[in-house]
C-alpha positions as CSV (number, residue, x, y, z in Angstrom):
1,M,19.9,-68.9,-4.6
2,G,19.3,-65.9,-2.3
3,V,19.9,-68.1,0.7
4,S,23.2,-69.3,-0.7
5,S,24.3,-65.8,-1.4
6,G,23.4,-64.7,2.2
7,G,25.3,-67.7,3.6
8,N,28.3,-66.8,1.6
9,E,28.2,-63.2,2.9
10,D,28.0,-64.5,6.5
11,A,30.9,-66.8,6.0
12,R,32.9,-64.0,4.3
13,S,32.2,-61.7,7.2
14,S,33.2,-64.3,9.8
15,Y,36.4,-65.0,7.8
16,F,37.3,-61.3,7.8
17,E,36.6,-60.9,11.5
18,K,38.8,-63.9,12.2
19,M,41.6,-62.3,10.1
20,R,41.2,-59.0,11.8
21,D,41.5,-60.7,15.2
22,F,44.6,-62.6,14.1
23,V,46.3,-59.5,12.7
24,R,45.3,-57.5,15.9
25,K,46.9,-60.2,18.1
26,K,50.0,-60.4,16.0
27,T,50.5,-56.6,15.8
28,R,49.4,-55.9,19.4
29,R,52.2,-54.3,21.4
30,P,53.0,-55.9,24.8
31,I,52.2,-52.7,26.5
32,D,48.7,-52.8,25.1
33,D,47.9,-55.9,27.2
34,Y,48.3,-53.8,30.3
35,Y,45.8,-51.2,29.1
36,D,43.1,-53.8,29.6
37,W,43.6,-53.7,33.4
38,V,44.8,-50.1,33.7
39,P,42.1,-48.2,31.7
40,R,42.8,-44.8,33.2
41,P,46.5,-44.4,34.1
42,G,46.1,-40.6,34.5
43,T,43.4,-41.0,37.2
44,Q,45.4,-43.5,39.2
45,F,48.5,-41.3,39.0
46,C,46.4,-38.4,40.2
47,I,45.3,-40.4,43.2
48,H,48.9,-41.1,44.1
49,M,50.0,-37.5,43.7
50,T,47.0,-36.2,45.7
51,I,47.9,-38.5,48.7
52,R,51.5,-37.1,48.6
53,S,50.2,-33.5,48.3
54,I,47.9,-33.9,51.3
55,Q,50.7,-35.4,53.4
56,T,53.2,-32.7,52.5
57,A,50.7,-29.8,52.9
58,A,49.5,-31.2,56.3
59,V,53.1,-31.3,57.6
60,V,53.8,-27.7,56.3
61,G,50.6,-26.4,57.8
62,S,51.1,-28.2,61.2
63,V,54.6,-26.5,61.4
64,L,53.5,-23.1,60.2
65,G,50.5,-23.0,62.5
66,P,52.4,-23.1,65.8
67,V,55.1,-20.8,64.4
68,S,52.5,-18.2,63.5
69,A,50.9,-18.5,66.9
70,L,54.3,-17.9,68.6
71,L,54.9,-14.8,66.4
72,M,51.5,-13.5,67.6
73,H,52.6,-14.1,71.2
74,R,50.0,-16.9,71.7
75,T,52.2,-19.1,73.9
76,D,49.6,-21.0,75.8
77,K,49.7,-24.8,75.4
78,K,46.1,-25.0,74.2
79,D,46.6,-22.2,71.7
80,L,49.6,-24.0,70.2
81,V,47.8,-27.3,70.0
82,D,44.8,-25.6,68.3
83,A,47.2,-23.8,65.9
84,F,48.9,-27.2,65.1
85,R,45.5,-28.8,64.5
86,M,44.0,-26.0,62.4
87,G,47.2,-25.5,60.4
88,G,47.5,-29.2,59.6
89,L,43.8,-29.4,58.6
90,H,44.0,-26.3,56.4
91,G,47.2,-27.7,54.8
92,A,45.6,-31.0,54.1
93,M,42.6,-29.3,52.4
94,V,44.9,-27.2,50.3
95,G,46.9,-30.3,49.4
96,A,43.7,-32.1,48.4
97,A,42.8,-29.2,46.1
98,L,46.3,-28.9,44.7
99,G,46.7,-32.7,44.1
100,P,44.7,-32.8,40.8
101,V,46.2,-29.5,39.6
102,I,49.8,-30.9,40.2
103,S,48.8,-34.1,38.5
104,L,47.3,-32.3,35.5
105,A,50.4,-30.1,35.2
106,T,52.7,-33.1,35.4
107,C,50.7,-35.2,32.9
108,K,50.1,-32.4,30.5
109,N,53.2,-33.0,28.4
110,M,53.1,-36.8,28.7
111,N,51.7,-39.2,26.1
112,R,49.6,-42.2,27.1
113,V,52.6,-44.5,27.1
114,R,54.6,-42.3,29.4
115,K,51.7,-42.0,31.8
116,F,51.3,-45.7,31.8
117,Q,55.1,-46.2,32.4
118,N,54.8,-44.0,35.5
119,L,51.8,-45.9,36.7
120,V,53.4,-49.3,36.2
121,K,56.4,-48.0,38.2
122,S,54.1,-46.9,41.0
123,K,52.3,-50.2,40.9
124,F,55.4,-52.3,41.2
125,D,57.4,-50.0,43.4
126,Q,56.8,-51.8,46.8
127,S,58.2,-48.9,48.8
128,Q,55.9,-46.4,47.2
129,L,52.9,-48.7,47.6
130,W,53.6,-49.2,51.3
131,Q,53.9,-45.5,51.8
132,D,50.5,-44.9,50.2
133,H,49.0,-47.7,52.3
134,I,50.5,-46.3,55.5
135,A,49.3,-42.8,54.7
136,I,45.7,-43.9,54.3
137,A,45.7,-46.2,57.3
138,S,47.4,-43.8,59.7
139,A,45.1,-41.0,58.7
140,A,42.0,-43.2,59.2
141,V,43.2,-44.6,62.5
142,G,44.2,-41.2,63.8
143,Y,40.8,-39.6,62.9
144,M,38.8,-42.5,64.4
145,S,40.8,-42.4,67.6
146,N,41.4,-38.7,68.2
147,G,39.4,-36.8,65.7
148,Q,41.0,-33.9,63.8
149,I,44.2,-33.8,65.7
150,G,44.6,-37.5,65.2
151,L,44.1,-37.1,61.5
152,V,46.9,-34.4,61.3
153,V,49.3,-36.4,63.4
154,G,48.6,-39.5,61.3
155,L,49.4,-37.6,58.1
156,D,52.5,-36.1,59.5
157,L,53.9,-39.3,60.9
158,S,53.1,-41.2,57.8
159,L,55.1,-38.7,55.7
160,L,58.0,-38.7,58.1
161,F,58.0,-42.5,58.2
162,A,57.9,-42.6,54.3
163,V,60.9,-40.3,54.2
164,V,62.9,-42.2,56.8
165,T,62.1,-45.7,55.4
166,R,62.1,-44.7,51.7
167,N,64.2,-47.7,50.7
168,C,63.1,-50.1,53.5
169,A,59.9,-51.6,52.1
170,N,61.2,-55.1,52.5
171,W,62.2,-54.5,56.1
172,F,58.8,-53.1,56.9
173,K,57.0,-56.0,55.2
174,N,59.1,-58.5,57.2
175,F,58.5,-56.5,60.4
176,A,54.7,-56.6,59.7
177,G,54.8,-60.4,59.1
178,V,54.3,-60.4,55.4
179,R,55.8,-63.4,53.7
180,Q,58.6,-62.6,51.3
181,S,60.9,-64.4,48.9
182,E,64.5,-65.2,49.7
183,F,65.6,-62.6,47.1
184,E,63.6,-59.9,48.9
185,M,65.0,-60.8,52.2
186,L,68.5,-60.5,50.8
187,Q,67.9,-56.8,49.9
188,V,69.2,-54.6,52.7
189,P,69.6,-51.1,51.1
190,N,69.9,-49.3,54.5
191,P,71.5,-51.5,57.1
192,K,72.4,-48.6,59.4
193,L,68.8,-47.5,59.5
194,E,67.4,-51.0,60.1
195,F,69.9,-51.6,62.9
196,G,69.2,-48.2,64.3
197,I,65.4,-48.8,64.5
198,H,66.1,-52.1,66.4
199,V,68.5,-50.4,68.8
200,T,66.2,-47.4,69.4
201,I,63.2,-49.6,70.2
202,R,65.2,-51.5,72.8
203,S,66.6,-48.2,74.2
204,M,63.1,-46.7,74.5
205,Q,61.8,-49.8,76.3
206,T,64.7,-49.8,78.7
207,G,64.5,-46.1,79.4
208,A,60.8,-46.2,80.0
209,L,61.1,-49.0,82.5
210,I,64.0,-47.4,84.4
211,G,62.2,-44.0,84.4
212,S,58.9,-45.5,85.6
213,I,60.8,-47.2,88.5
214,L,63.0,-44.2,89.5
215,G,60.1,-41.8,89.4
216,P,58.1,-43.2,92.3
217,I,61.4,-43.9,94.2
218,S,62.5,-40.3,93.9
219,L,59.1,-39.1,95.1
220,L,59.4,-41.5,98.1
221,V,62.9,-40.3,98.9
222,S,61.9,-36.6,98.6
223,Q,59.3,-37.1,101.4
224,K,56.7,-34.9,99.8
225,A,53.0,-35.3,100.1
226,N,52.7,-39.0,99.2
227,N,49.4,-40.0,97.9
228,K,48.2,-42.4,95.2
229,Q,47.9,-39.7,92.5
230,N,51.4,-38.4,93.1
231,Y,52.9,-41.8,92.7
232,I,50.9,-42.4,89.5
233,D,52.0,-39.0,88.1
234,S,55.7,-39.7,89.0
235,F,55.4,-43.1,87.4
236,V,54.0,-41.7,84.2
237,S,56.4,-38.7,84.0
238,G,59.4,-40.9,84.8
239,G,58.5,-43.4,82.2
240,Q,57.9,-40.6,79.6
241,N,61.2,-38.9,80.3
242,G,62.9,-42.3,80.2
243,A,61.3,-43.1,76.8
244,V,62.3,-39.8,75.4
245,L,65.9,-40.2,76.7
246,G,65.9,-43.7,75.1
247,A,64.8,-42.3,71.8
248,I,67.6,-39.8,71.9
249,M,70.2,-42.4,73.0
250,G,69.1,-44.9,70.4
251,P,70.8,-43.2,67.4
252,V,73.9,-42.5,69.6
253,L,74.2,-46.2,70.6
254,T,73.7,-47.2,67.0
255,Y,76.5,-44.9,65.9
256,L,78.8,-46.3,68.6
257,S,78.0,-49.9,67.6
258,V,78.2,-49.3,63.8
259,R,81.5,-47.5,64.1
260,E,83.2,-50.8,65.1
261,M,81.6,-52.8,62.2
262,N,82.6,-53.0,58.6
263,T,80.0,-53.1,55.8
264,I,79.9,-56.9,55.6
265,S,79.4,-57.4,59.3
266,L,76.7,-54.8,59.5
267,Y,74.9,-56.4,56.6
268,D,75.2,-59.8,58.2
269,K,73.8,-58.4,61.5
270,C,70.8,-56.9,59.8
271,Y,70.2,-60.0,57.6
272,R,70.3,-62.2,60.7
273,L,67.9,-59.8,62.6
274,R,65.4,-60.3,59.8
275,F,65.3,-64.1,60.5
276,N,65.6,-63.8,64.3
277,Q,62.0,-64.6,65.3
278,D,62.6,-63.7,69.0
279,A,64.0,-60.3,68.1
280,L,61.2,-59.7,65.7
281,R,58.6,-60.7,68.2
282,Q,60.0,-58.5,70.9
283,D,60.1,-55.4,68.5
284,R,56.6,-56.1,67.3
285,T,55.3,-56.5,70.9
286,A,57.0,-53.2,71.9
287,V,55.5,-51.2,69.0
288,F,52.0,-52.8,69.2
289,S,51.7,-52.5,73.0
290,A,53.0,-48.9,73.0
291,A,50.5,-47.9,70.2
292,V,47.5,-49.6,71.8
293,G,48.4,-48.1,75.2
294,L,48.8,-44.6,73.8
295,L,45.5,-44.8,71.9
296,S,43.6,-46.3,74.8
297,S,45.0,-44.4,77.8
298,G,47.3,-41.7,76.6
299,S,50.7,-41.2,78.3
300,T,49.9,-43.7,81.0
301,G,49.1,-46.4,78.5
302,L,52.2,-45.7,76.5
303,V,54.5,-46.1,79.6
304,V,52.6,-49.2,80.8
305,G,52.8,-50.7,77.2
306,L,56.5,-50.2,76.9
307,D,57.2,-51.6,80.4
308,L,55.0,-54.7,79.9
309,S,56.4,-55.4,76.5
310,L,60.0,-55.5,77.8
311,L,59.1,-57.6,80.8
312,I,57.0,-60.0,78.8
313,S,59.8,-60.3,76.1
314,K,62.4,-61.1,78.8
315,L,60.1,-63.7,80.5
316,M,59.3,-65.4,77.2
317,S,62.9,-65.5,76.1
318,G,63.9,-67.0,79.4
319,C,61.0,-69.5,79.6
320,R,60.6,-71.5,76.4
321,W,57.9,-74.0,76.4
């Protein structure tokens, strides 16, 4: 009899457990399903806010550092570079300390559902995700290549890039070779910016190539002391000046081209550029070769990378096999 009573108790307990599970599943809110894979939305929101805080503070510090050095009459190039580096480093450390404080102040008046809504938005906002990825990658690459100054430059450039390409996540993914759906490829929120980036890359390549040719020629015509080092210096300085001039002329050429286009033709131009594999390959080659050249050999590598990328692109477009 005792065994039968114990069996009945076990069956009753199992029945009530099944009923509780059934009621829990039926009354469970859809948002509760996401809590299983986002157990700490506040922590993840804090990480995102801290990345932004470090970037912003690094930019502010790297600007205020040289400004303070100039106000103290420290105009030597080395002093300005040191002020830029130290200002950016101190700013990044202040940003890292302020990030959790800002996150706590932001989340203080939020309930858990609101915190989760913000986190879901940050998880599915592709533009924001790419900005965070680029911030971490550029800071890591900069630090490994050039130490502290590379870290500061990486943080500064990643924030400037995030501001410029705020609504261009789909363009950047396509540029990086990430496969996208047809719907994502159709989204062109900033056609002027996308077209301007394409034109500026071409303008910088052309300017660097022309400058690196005219530099040694001008040295030869001037009949100064002509030795190998002077020719190399004129090649590098000419290419640098040409690339800078191309970067300045890029937005101007974009404006002159866009002025003659209506909205539909500009959108069509940018949409076709996204599927133009030759144009994409040339732009990727230019950016990659210039970056590798700069990281490996400084200014000389930058000029050589831009020159070779343009020549190789022209040769490949003219010789299809």
